[in-house]
C-alpha positions in Angstrom: -22.6 -12.9 55.4 -24.6 -9.8 54.5 -26.8 -9.4 51.5 -24.2 -7.4 49.5 -21.4 -9.8 50.3 -23.6 -12.8 49.4 -24.6 -11.2 46.1 -21.0 -10.2 45.3 -19.8 -13.8 46.0 -22.4 -15.4 43.8 -22.2 -12.8 41.0 -18.4 -12.8 40.8 -18.1 -16.5 40.8 -21.0 -17.6 38.7 -21.8 -14.8 36.1 -19.0 -16.2 33.9 -18.9 -17.2 30.2 -18.2 -20.9 31.0 -21.2 -21.0 33.3 -23.3 -19.7 30.5 -22.0 -22.3 28.1 -22.6 -25.2 30.6 -26.1 -24.0 31.1 -26.7 -24.5 27.4 -25.0 -27.9 27.5 -27.5 -28.9 30.1 -30.7 -27.4 28.6 -29.9 -27.8 24.9 -27.8 -31.0 25.0 -29.3 -32.5 21.8 -29.6 -29.2 19.9 -27.1 -28.3 17.1 -24.3 -26.3 18.5 -21.8 -26.3 15.6 -21.8 -27.3 11.9 -18.6 -27.8 9.9 -19.4 -28.2 6.2 -15.8 -28.9 5.3 -15.9 -32.0 7.5 -19.6 -32.7 6.9 -20.1 -33.0 10.7 -22.5 -31.5 13.2 -22.0 -31.3 17.0 -24.8 -31.2 19.5 -24.1 -29.2 22.6 -23.4 -32.4 24.5 -21.1 -33.6 21.7 -19.3 -30.3 21.6 -18.8 -30.4 25.3 -17.4 -33.9 25.1 -14.8 -32.9 22.6 -13.9 -29.9 24.7 -13.4 -32.1 27.7 -11.1 -34.4 25.8 -8.8 -31.4 25.1 -9.2 -30.2 28.7 -7.8 -33.5 30.0 -4.9 -33.4 27.6 -4.0 -29.8 28.5 -4.2 -30.6 32.2 -1.8 -33.6 31.8 0.6 -31.1 30.2 0.4 -29.0 33.3 -1.7 -26.2 31.9 -3.1 -24.4 34.8 -4.7 -21.2 36.0 -3.5 -18.2 33.9 -1.3 -20.3 31.7 -1.6 -19.5 28.0 -2.6 -21.8 25.2 -1.9 -20.2 21.8 -3.6 -21.3 18.7 -2.8 -20.1 15.2 -5.7 -21.6 13.2 -8.2 -20.9 10.5 -11.8 -21.0 11.7 -12.2 -24.7 12.5 -13.5 -27.1 15.2 -10.2 -27.2 17.0 -10.3 -23.4 17.4 -13.6 -23.8 19.2 -12.4 -26.7 21.3 -9.4 -24.7 22.5 -11.4 -21.5 23.1 -13.9 -23.3 25.4 -11.3 -25.6 27.0 -9.3 -22.6 28.2 -12.4 -21.1 29.8 -13.1 -24.4 31.5 -9.6 -25.1 33.0 -8.9 -21.4 34.0 -6.3 -21.0 31.2 -6.0 -18.1 28.8 -6.9 -18.8 25.2 -4.7 -16.8 22.8 -5.8 -16.9 19.2 -2.9 -15.6 17.0 -3.5 -14.3 13.5 -2.6 -16.8 10.9 -1.5 -13.9 8.8 1.4 -13.0 11.1 4.9 -13.3 9.7 7.4 -15.4 11.6 8.9 -12.4 13.2 5.5 -11.1 14.3 4.5 -14.5 15.7 7.8 -14.7 17.6 6.9 -11.4 19.3 3.6 -12.8 20.4 5.2 -16.0 21.7 7.8 -14.1 23.7 5.1 -11.8 25.1 2.6 -14.5 26.1 4.9 -17.5 26.8 2.3 -20.2 25.8 2.6 -23.6 27.4 0.9 -25.2 24.4 0.9 -23.9 20.8 -1.6 -25.3 18.3 -1.4 -24.7 14.6 -2.3 -26.2 11.2 0.1 -27.8 8.8 0.0 -24.9 6.4 1.6 -22.8 9.1 4.2 -25.3 10.3 7.2 -23.8 8.5 6.3 -20.3 9.8 5.7 -21.5 13.3 9.1 -23.3 13.4 10.8 -20.2 12.1 9.1 -18.1 14.7 10.2 -20.5 17.5 13.8 -20.2 16.2 13.5 -16.4 16.5 11.8 -16.6 19.9 13.4 -16.9 23.3 10.5 -18.9 24.6 9.8 -22.6 23.8 6.3 -24.0 24.4 6.1 -27.4 26.2 3.9 -28.8 23.5 3.4 -28.3 19.8 0.2 -29.6 18.3 -0.7 -29.7 14.6 -4.4 -30.0 13.9 -4.4 -31.6 10.4 -1.2 -33.6 10.2 0.5 -36.6 11.7 2.8 -36.7 14.7 6.5 -36.2 13.8 9.6 -35.0 15.6 8.6 -32.9 18.5 5.2 -32.1 17.0 2.1 -34.1 18.0 -1.0 -34.4 15.9 -4.2 -33.2 17.5 -5.7 -36.6 17.0 -2.9 -38.2 19.0 -3.0 -35.4 21.6 -6.6 -36.1 22.6 -6.8 -39.8 21.8 -8.1 -41.9 24.6 -8.9 -38.8 26.8 -12.1 -38.9 28.8 -15.2 -37.0 27.7 -16.2 -36.5 31.4 -15.9 -33.2 33.1 -12.5 -32.4 34.6 -12.5 -32.5 38.4 -11.2 -30.1 41.1 -10.8 -27.1 38.8 -11.6 -24.6 41.5 -14.0 -21.6 41.6 -14.4 -19.4 38.5 -14.3 -15.6 38.6 -15.7 -12.9 36.4 -12.3 -11.2 36.6 -10.3 -14.2 35.3 -8.5 -13.5 32.0 -10.0 -15.9 29.6 -8.8 -14.6 26.2 -5.8 -12.6 25.0 -6.0 -11.0 21.6 -3.2 -9.1 19.9 -3.6 -5.7 18.2 -0.9 -3.5 16.7 0.6 -0.6 18.5 1.5 2.8 17.0 4.7 1.4 15.5 3.2 -1.9 14.5 4.5 -3.7 17.6 1.7 -5.9 19.0 -0.1 -5.3 22.2 -1.9 -8.1 24.2 -5.5 -7.3 25.1 -6.4 -9.4 28.2 -10.1 -10.0 28.1 -11.8 -11.2 31.2 -14.7 -13.6 31.5 -17.1 -10.7 32.3 -15.9 -8.8 29.2 -16.9 -11.9 27.2 -20.3 -12.3 28.9 -21.1 -8.7 28.3 -19.8 -8.7 24.7 -22.2 -11.6 24.1 -25.0 -9.7 25.7 -24.2 -6.7 23.4 -24.7 -8.9 20.4 -27.9 -10.5 21.8 -29.3 -7.0 22.5 -28.4 -5.3 19.2 -29.2 -8.1 16.6 -31.1 -9.4 18.7 -29.8 -13.0 18.9 -31.3 -16.0 20.7 -31.1 -19.8 20.9 -33.0 -20.3 17.7 -30.5 -18.4 15.6 -27.9 -19.9 13.2 -24.8 -17.7 12.6 -21.8 -17.7 10.3 -19.0 -15.3 10.8 -16.9 -15.2 7.6 -14.1 -13.2 9.2 -11.2 -14.8 11.1 -12.0 -15.5 14.7 -8.7 -14.2 15.9 -10.2 -10.8 15.5 -12.4 -9.3 18.2 -15.1 -8.9 15.6 -14.6 -12.5 14.5 -14.7 -14.0 17.9 -17.4 -11.8 19.5 -19.7 -10.7 16.6 -21.9 -13.9 16.2 -18.7 -15.9 16.4 -18.0 -18.6 19.1 -18.4 -16.2 22.1 -22.0 -15.0 21.7 -23.3 -17.9 19.7 -22.5 -20.5 22.3 -23.5 -18.2 25.2 -26.9 -17.7 23.6 -27.4 -21.4 22.9 -27.5 -20.8 19.2 -25.8 -22.7 16.3 -22.5 -21.8 14.6 -21.6 -22.7 11.0 -17.9 -22.8 10.4 -16.3 -21.1 7.4 -12.6 -21.5 7.2 -12.1 -19.3 4.2 -14.7 -17.0 2.7 -16.4 -18.0 -0.5 -19.4 -16.1 -1.6 -21.2 -18.9 -3.4 -20.7 -21.3 -0.5 -21.9 -18.7 2.1 -25.2 -18.3 0.2 -25.6 -22.1 -0.2 -25.1 -22.5 3.5 -27.8 -19.9 4.2 -30.2 -21.9 2.2 -29.1 -25.3 3.5 -28.7 -24.6 7.2 -31.2 -21.9 7.7 -28.6 -19.3 8.7 -30.1 -16.2 10.2 -27.1 -14.0 10.6 -24.1 -13.5 8.3 -21.1 -11.4 9.4 -18.4 -10.1 7.2 -16.4 -7.0 6.1 -17.8 -4.8 3.3 -15.8 -6.7 0.7 -17.8 -9.8 1.8 -21.1 -8.0 1.3 -20.1 -6.9 -2.2 -19.1 -10.4 -3.2 -22.4 -11.8 -1.8 -24.4 -9.3 -3.7 -22.6 -10.1 -6.9 -23.2 -13.8 -6.4 -26.8 -13.5 -5.3 -27.6 -11.4 -8.5 -26.2 -14.3 -10.6 -27.7 -17.3 -8.7 -30.8 -16.0 -6.8 -30.5 -18.2 -3.7 -33.4 -18.6 -1.2 -32.4 -16.3 1.6 -35.8 -16.2 3.5 -34.2 -17.3 6.8 -31.7 -14.5 6.8 -32.6 -12.0 9.6 -29.5 -9.8 9.1 -26.1 -9.2 7.7 -23.6 -7.5 9.9 -20.5 -5.7 8.6 -17.5 -4.1 10.4 -14.2 -2.6 9.6 -15.2 0.4 7.4 -18.3 2.5 6.6 -20.9 1.6 4.1 -21.5 3.9 1.2 -25.1 4.9 0.7 -25.4 3.4 -2.8 -23.8 0.1 -1.7 -26.0 -0.1 1.3 -29.2 0.4 -0.8 -28.0 -2.4 -3.1 -27.3 -4.8 -0.3 -30.7 -4.1 1.2 -32.3 -4.8 -2.1 -30.3 -7.8 -3.2 -29.6 -9.6 0.1 -31.7 -8.5 3.0 -33.3 -5.2 4.2 -31.6 -5.8 7.5 -28.1 -4.5 7.2 -26.1 -3.7 10.3 -22.7 -1.9 10.7 -20.5 -1.7 13.8 -17.5 0.3 14.7 -15.0 -0.3 17.5 -11.6 -1.6 18.5 -10.0 -4.8 19.7 -9.8 -3.2 23.1 -13.6 -2.5 23.3 -15.4 -4.7 20.7 -17.9 -2.5 18.8 -19.1 0.7 20.4 -21.2 2.5 17.8 -23.8 0.6 15.7 -26.0 1.2 12.7 -29.2 -0.9 12.6 -31.6 -1.3 9.7 -33.7 1.6 10.8 -30.6 3.9 10.7 -30.0 3.0 7.0 -29.5 4.1 4.4 -30.0 7.7 5.8 -26.9 7.4 8.0 -24.8 5.3 5.7 -21.2 6.5 5.6 -21.3 7.2 9.4 -20.0 4.8 12.1 -23.4 5.1 13.9 -24.1 6.3 17.4 -23.1 4.8 20.7 -24.2 1.3 21.7 -26.5 0.8 24.7 -23.8 0.4 27.3 -21.1 2.6 25.7 -20.3 6.3 25.7 -18.6 7.4 22.5 -17.5 11.0 22.1 -15.5 13.2 19.8 -13.1 15.5 21.6 -10.9 18.3 20.5 -7.3 17.7 19.3 -4.5 19.7 20.8 -0.9 19.7 19.7 0.6 19.8 23.1 -1.7 17.6 25.2 -4.5 15.1 25.4 -8.0 16.5 25.5 -10.1 15.7 28.6 -13.3 13.7 28.0 -15.5 16.8 28.5 -13.5 18.9 25.9 -15.9 18.1 23.1 -15.6 18.9 19.5 -18.7 20.7 18.1 -21.6 18.5 17.2 -21.9 20.0 13.8 -20.6 17.3 11.5 -17.7 19.5 10.6 -15.1 20.0 13.4 -12.7 17.1 13.4 -11.6 15.6 16.7 -10.4 12.4 18.3 -12.9 9.6 18.9 -12.8 8.3 22.5 -14.8 5.4 24.0 -16.0 4.5 27.4 -16.9 0.8 27.4 -16.8 -0.5 31.0 -18.6 -3.7 30.0 -16.4 -4.9 27.1 -12.9 -3.4 27.7 -10.2 -4.7 30.1 -8.8 -1.2 30.5 -5.2 -2.5 30.3 -2.7 -4.2 28.0 -0.8 -7.3 29.0 2.5 -6.4 30.7 2.5 -3.0 29.0 1.9 -0.2 31.5 3.3 2.5 29.2 0.8 1.8 26.4 -2.0 1.4 29.0 -1.2 4.9 30.3 -1.0 6.3 26.7 -4.3 4.8 25.5 -6.6 5.0 28.6 -7.6 8.1 30.5 -10.4 8.9 32.8 -12.2 5.7 31.9 -12.0 6.4 28.2 -10.0 4.6 25.5 -8.4 7.2 23.2 -8.6 5.5 19.8 -6.4 7.9 17.7 -9.3 7.8 15.1 -10.2 11.2 13.9 -13.9 11.9 13.3 -16.8 14.3 13.4 -20.2 14.0 15.0 -23.6 15.6 14.5 -26.3 16.8 16.8 -27.6 13.2 17.2 -24.1 12.0 18.0 -23.7 9.9 14.9 -19.9 9.6 14.4 -18.1 9.8 11.0 -14.5 8.5 10.9 -12.3 10.7 8.7 -8.8 9.3 9.4 -6.2 8.4 11.9 -3.9 10.5 14.1 -1.2 7.8 13.7 -1.9 7.3 10.0 -3.0 3.7 10.3 -4.2 2.1 7.1 -7.4 -0.1 7.2 -7.5 -2.4 4.3 -10.3 -5.1 4.1 -10.8 -4.7 7.8 -7.1 -5.2 8.7 -5.1 -2.6 10.6 -1.8 -1.8 8.9 0.8 0.7 10.2 2.9 2.6 7.7 5.9 2.8 10.0 6.3 -0.9 10.1 6.3 -1.3 6.3 8.6 1.7 5.9 11.2 0.1 8.2 11.2 -3.0 5.9 11.4 -1.0 2.7 14.3 1.1 4.1 16.3 -2.1 4.6 16.5 -2.6 0.9 20.0 -1.5 -0.3 18.6 0.4 -3.2 16.1 2.5 -1.2 17.2 5.9 0.1 14.0 6.8 1.8 10.3 6.0 1.6 6.8 6.8 2.8 3.9 4.4 3.0 0.3 5.7 2.8 -3.0 4.5 1.5 -4.8 5.0 -1.8 -8.6 4.8 -1.6 -10.4 1.6 -2.9 -14.1 1.1 -3.1 -14.0 -2.5 -2.1 -11.1 -2.8 0.4 -11.4 0.7 1.8 -7.7 1.5 1.4 -4.8 0.0 -0.4 -1.2 0.1 0.9 0.8 2.5 -1.3 4.6 3.1 -1.1 6.4 6.2 -2.4 10.1 5.4 -2.7 13.2 7.5 -3.3 15.8 5.3 -5.0 19.5 5.2 -4.3 19.9 3.0 -7.3 18.0 3.8 -10.5 17.7 0.1 -11.4 15.3 -0.6 -8.5 11.9 -1.8 -9.7 8.5 -2.1 -8.0 8.6 -5.9 -8.6 11.9 -6.1 -6.8 10.5 -4.3 -3.8 7.4 -6.5 -3.9 9.5 -9.6 -3.7 11.6 -8.1 -0.9 8.5 -7.6 1.1 7.3 -11.1 0.4 10.6 -12.5 1.6 10.7 -10.4 4.8 9.9 -12.1 8.1 9.0 -8.8 9.6 5.7 -8.0 7.8 2.8 -10.2 6.9 2.0 -10.7 3.3 -1.3 -8.8 3.4 0.6 -5.7 4.6 2.9 -5.3 1.6 2.3 -2.4 -0.7 0.3 -3.0 -3.8 0.9 0.4 -5.4 4.3 2.0 -5.9 5.6 5.3 -7.2 9.2 6.3 -7.4 9.8 10.0 -6.6 12.7 12.4 -6.1 11.6 13.7 -2.7 9.0 13.2 0.1 6.8 15.8 1.7 8.2 17.0 5.0 7.6 20.0 7.3 10.1 22.6 8.4 11.7 20.2 10.9 12.0 17.3 8.5 9.0 15.3 9.8 7.3 13.3 7.1 3.8 14.5 6.3 1.7 11.4 6.0 -1.5 13.3 5.7 -0.2 15.2 2.7 1.1 12.0 1.1 -2.3 10.5 1.4 -3.8 13.4 -0.6 -1.1 13.0 -3.2 -1.8 9.3 -3.5 -5.5 9.9 -4.1 -4.7 12.3 -6.9 -2.0 10.0 -8.3 -4.5 7.1 -8.4 -7.0 9.2 -10.3 -4.3 10.3 -12.8 -3.0 6.8 -13.3 0.5 7.5 -11.8 0.6 4.6 -9.4 2.2 1.3 -10.5 0.4 -1.8 -9.4 2.2 -5.1 -8.4 
């Protein structure tokens, strides 16, 4: 075997995420790996690996094998971590599903991924059973993490009871190209797309965090965002934390006061959260004045930081504020570090070390090529495109049409509209497809419009966003009534009852109108409606529900 072939064989089989985790199990066996304040329990790396192995053996007995999917719809919790690592270890695909999905949306994901095992918590049991009734696929095993065994549902405790803590045998060789995690992200119409991340994608996502924070084995992190997000899982969540040999503090549901207490109690060095989290932390810190001396940085994602807010966070919380921008397909790809702030607050930052982020021209009749650049003048608006060979799989699961639409010449075409300056700092100004980003969540107007139009008293509608200082944007619906008795509260309840949209996607502002803005061919002008909504909010014309 020649030098190149020998290198390739070793690199491709051993430079995997699970190999990195097992290195830490061996060298940091007695060090803290994970802390769960809710359960008042701490796992060493050896203890964590033992609990992972118990789940591995249970999954293997259920016939879970290479490329089989294990779906888990969980809050941030120990069982999420066990499932994430176990899937790496037994060559399965871990598929964390959003716990905010409606039954109909979860059914879509189940049909698409066909999980052999589905793990969930008791709060979601009703929605899971409804999703299974809507789905054409039935998992072999249903496991509830915080309940008792009943019917065809087995409790997690019973599922792993009496299983060995030893390493599973005869698992075969690993590969950096193995799909290890499948995340779901919305498409242009709200239909979900599976993003099949490989082991090397996860290794290099972890390295990206370790480079940009930087992060090492002495760090203690807490990611307050849901781990089913790319930013939750890969930004100081389970992926980089356990690859670096650091410690992870679990927060199932964000509470500002608890987060600051944990910083003081556990010596947390990095806190991750969306801008609303930073605002709440600053408010609480001003009231209580916790000791935050161990804090090395707070990282935010999902929307830009205003300059005034950034200065406040640097003063009240820590001088080291970070902000990342990216996608589910490519993790973060531009980054603002403390030395970029507050001067560049409001921008999305410049490209990360291994990424190439550009702003290209927008044409009505075709897609711009990667070298057809918008002017670097901070003024000309173009589409943001991303080349991220380390962190992107460059494909969607079983969706060649969407793969072809979104990827071109090695670049991901984001549909984000932005400008960039001479230093290539990118500023996001909107979406080509009118997506709404509220508290870091992606929401597509078309999906909500389809639900509202099913109401018998709605003739037509448009969904857009009104600006909000804390959440970034708030879902806002303009409705043309076919029955004058229709009320905003009635529509709000209709959305709550619908299985087709998650609760967080429902409109919070309504306005009833006689007509909607359209162009000469009858196409709805969402960009114009967004401007109308901004003015209506200023003038107090929007009704809140």
